[in-house]
C-alpha positions as CSV (number, residue, x, y, z in Angstrom):
1,M,0.0,0.0,0.0
2,S,2.8,2.5,0.9
3,V,4.3,1.9,-2.7
4,R,0.9,3.0,-4.2
5,I,0.9,6.1,-2.0
6,I,4.5,7.1,-3.0
7,L,3.6,6.5,-6.7
8,S,0.5,8.6,-6.4
9,V,2.4,11.5,-4.8
10,L,5.1,11.2,-7.5
11,G,2.5,11.0,-10.2
12,G,0.8,14.1,-8.9
13,I,4.1,16.0,-8.7
14,L,5.0,15.1,-12.3
15,L,1.5,16.0,-13.5
16,G,1.6,19.3,-11.7
17,Y,5.1,20.1,-13.0
18,Y,4.6,19.1,-16.7
19,F,0.8,19.5,-17.2
20,S,-1.2,21.9,-15.1
21,P,-4.7,22.5,-16.5
22,E,-6.1,25.7,-15.2
23,Y,-9.6,24.2,-14.4
24,I,-7.9,21.6,-12.1
25,L,-5.7,24.1,-10.4
26,T,-8.5,26.5,-9.6
27,N,-10.7,23.7,-8.2
28,T,-8.0,21.7,-6.3
29,D,-9.6,22.4,-2.9
30,I,-13.1,21.2,-4.1
31,I,-11.6,18.1,-5.7
32,I,-9.7,17.2,-2.5
33,D,-12.8,17.8,-0.4
34,I,-14.9,15.5,-2.6
35,G,-12.3,12.8,-2.6
36,L,-11.9,13.0,1.1
37,C,-15.6,12.9,1.8
38,I,-16.0,9.8,-0.4
39,L,-13.1,8.1,1.5
40,L,-14.6,9.1,4.9
41,F,-18.0,7.9,3.8
42,F,-16.7,4.4,3.2
43,V,-14.7,4.5,6.5
44,G,-18.0,5.3,8.2
45,I,-19.7,2.3,6.6
46,D,-16.9,0.1,7.8
47,I,-17.2,1.4,11.3
48,G,-21.0,1.3,11.3
49,K,-21.2,-2.4,10.3
50,N,-19.3,-3.3,13.6
51,K,-22.0,-2.8,16.2
52,E,-19.9,-3.8,19.2
53,V,-17.1,-1.3,18.6
54,L,-18.9,1.8,20.1
55,S,-19.7,-0.1,23.3
56,R,-16.0,-1.2,23.6
57,I,-14.9,2.4,23.1
58,K,-17.3,3.6,25.8
59,K,-15.8,1.1,28.2
60,M,-12.4,2.6,27.7
61,G,-13.7,5.9,29.2
62,F,-11.2,8.7,29.9
63,K,-8.2,6.4,29.1
64,I,-8.9,7.2,25.4
65,L,-7.7,10.8,26.1
66,L,-4.2,9.5,26.9
67,I,-3.6,8.9,23.2
68,P,-3.9,12.6,22.0
69,L,-2.2,13.8,25.2
70,M,0.9,11.6,24.4
71,I,0.9,12.7,20.8
72,I,0.9,16.3,21.8
73,I,3.7,15.8,24.3
74,G,5.7,13.8,21.8
75,S,5.2,16.2,18.9
76,I,6.2,19.3,20.8
77,T,9.1,17.7,22.7
78,G,10.4,16.2,19.5
79,S,10.3,19.5,17.6
80,M,12.0,21.3,20.5
81,L,14.8,18.8,20.4
82,A,15.1,19.2,16.7
83,G,15.1,22.9,17.2
84,L,18.2,22.6,19.4
85,I,20.0,20.7,16.7
86,I,19.3,23.3,14.0
87,D,19.7,26.2,16.4
88,L,16.1,27.4,16.4
89,P,14.7,29.1,19.5
90,I,12.7,26.6,21.7
91,N,9.5,28.5,21.5
92,E,9.6,28.6,17.6
93,S,10.5,25.0,17.2
94,G,7.8,24.1,19.8
95,A,5.2,26.1,18.0
96,V,6.0,24.3,14.7
97,G,5.5,20.9,16.5
98,A,2.3,22.2,18.0
99,G,0.9,22.3,14.5
100,L,0.4,18.6,15.0
101,G,0.2,18.0,11.2
102,W,-2.4,20.7,10.5
103,Y,-0.1,22.5,8.0
104,T,-2.6,25.1,6.7
105,L,-3.7,26.4,10.1
106,S,-0.2,26.3,11.8
107,A,1.4,28.1,8.9
108,M,-1.3,30.7,8.9
109,M,-1.1,31.3,12.6
110,L,2.7,31.7,12.5
111,A,2.7,34.0,9.4
112,N,2.3,37.1,11.6
113,Y,5.2,36.1,13.7
114,S,7.6,35.3,10.8
115,S,7.3,34.3,7.2
116,E,10.3,31.9,7.5
117,L,8.7,30.2,10.5
118,S,5.4,30.0,8.7
119,T,7.1,28.3,5.8
120,L,8.9,25.9,8.1
121,A,5.6,25.0,9.9
122,F,4.0,24.4,6.5
123,L,6.7,22.2,5.2
124,T,7.2,20.3,8.5
125,N,3.6,19.4,8.8
126,V,3.2,18.5,5.1
127,V,6.2,16.2,5.4
128,R,4.7,14.8,8.6
129,E,1.5,13.9,6.7
130,I,3.4,12.3,3.9
131,I,5.5,10.3,6.3
132,A,2.4,9.3,8.2
133,L,0.6,8.0,5.1
134,I,3.7,5.9,4.2
135,T,4.4,4.5,7.7
136,I,0.9,3.9,9.1
137,P,0.6,0.4,7.5
138,L,4.1,-0.5,8.7
139,I,3.5,0.7,12.3
140,A,0.2,-1.1,12.4
141,K,1.7,-4.3,11.2
142,Y,5.0,-4.4,13.2
143,I,4.3,-2.2,16.3
144,G,0.6,-1.9,17.1
145,D,-2.8,-0.5,16.0
146,L,-3.0,2.4,18.5
147,E,0.6,3.4,17.8
148,S,-0.3,3.8,14.1
149,I,-2.4,6.9,15.0
150,A,0.5,8.9,16.3
151,P,2.3,9.9,13.1
152,A,-1.0,11.2,11.6
153,G,-1.5,13.8,14.3
154,A,-4.5,16.1,13.6
155,T,-5.0,14.3,10.2
156,A,-6.1,11.2,12.1
157,M,-9.6,12.4,11.7
158,D,-9.6,13.1,8.0
159,T,-6.8,12.5,5.4
160,A,-5.0,9.7,7.4
161,L,-8.2,8.1,8.7
162,P,-8.8,5.9,5.6
163,M,-5.3,4.6,5.8
164,I,-5.6,3.9,9.6
165,S,-8.9,2.2,9.0
166,R,-7.6,0.0,6.3
167,S,-4.4,-0.9,8.2
168,T,-6.1,-1.6,11.6
169,N,-9.7,-2.3,12.7
170,P,-12.9,-0.3,13.3
171,K,-12.2,0.2,17.0
172,T,-8.9,1.9,16.1
173,A,-10.6,3.9,13.4
174,I,-13.0,5.4,15.9
175,I,-10.2,6.1,18.4
176,S,-8.3,7.7,15.5
177,F,-11.2,10.0,14.7
178,I,-11.7,11.1,18.3
179,T,-7.9,11.7,18.6
180,G,-7.9,13.8,15.4
181,V,-10.8,15.9,16.7
182,I,-9.0,16.6,20.0
183,L,-5.7,17.3,18.3
184,S,-7.3,19.6,15.7
185,T,-9.0,21.5,18.6
186,S,-5.7,21.8,20.4
187,V,-3.7,23.4,17.6
188,P,-5.3,26.9,17.7
189,I,-4.7,26.9,21.5
190,L,-1.2,25.5,21.7
191,V,0.5,27.3,18.8
192,P,-0.1,30.9,20.2
193,I,0.7,29.8,23.8
194,I,4.1,28.2,22.8
195,I,5.2,30.9,20.3
196,N,4.6,33.6,23.0
197,I,6.7,31.8,25.7
């Protein structure tokens, strides 16, 4: 599956570089939204056909909140450590990590602070999403289902959800969606707090 993803991305890059029809470029957001909605619709069908999954999630209770909490701690700590290596101030590198994979929002929020940091946040979170889509099946197979949610970050509720659903099971897909919602809600809170430290 990861080979197909890589080939799809490379195919898109080549198509965009050599052949860029104006009607596709002006409607890219709409096309992506339609494709994403179709994918999520089929993920929903897969989740809905497993009646016992929701009751099992309910039994987990507040323990389910540990997953997004650990992803937040890991993402911000990891980006701060990377910031030390590339000599970036700790608040700036932490704010990039606090984007949690939501590249459009984190880049926009940091644009007023610095255009360079905004660009770094955008690129970092785009690369995170690409790496997540490639590694989710491998993590699910060799490490564990719940662990496969972590690389997706905020995209665990949308663009990465079909991959997580396909690589794991309906229970993990629901946990992934909940995790993605919590992480997406956290981004607009965490980025301004960390950048202003």
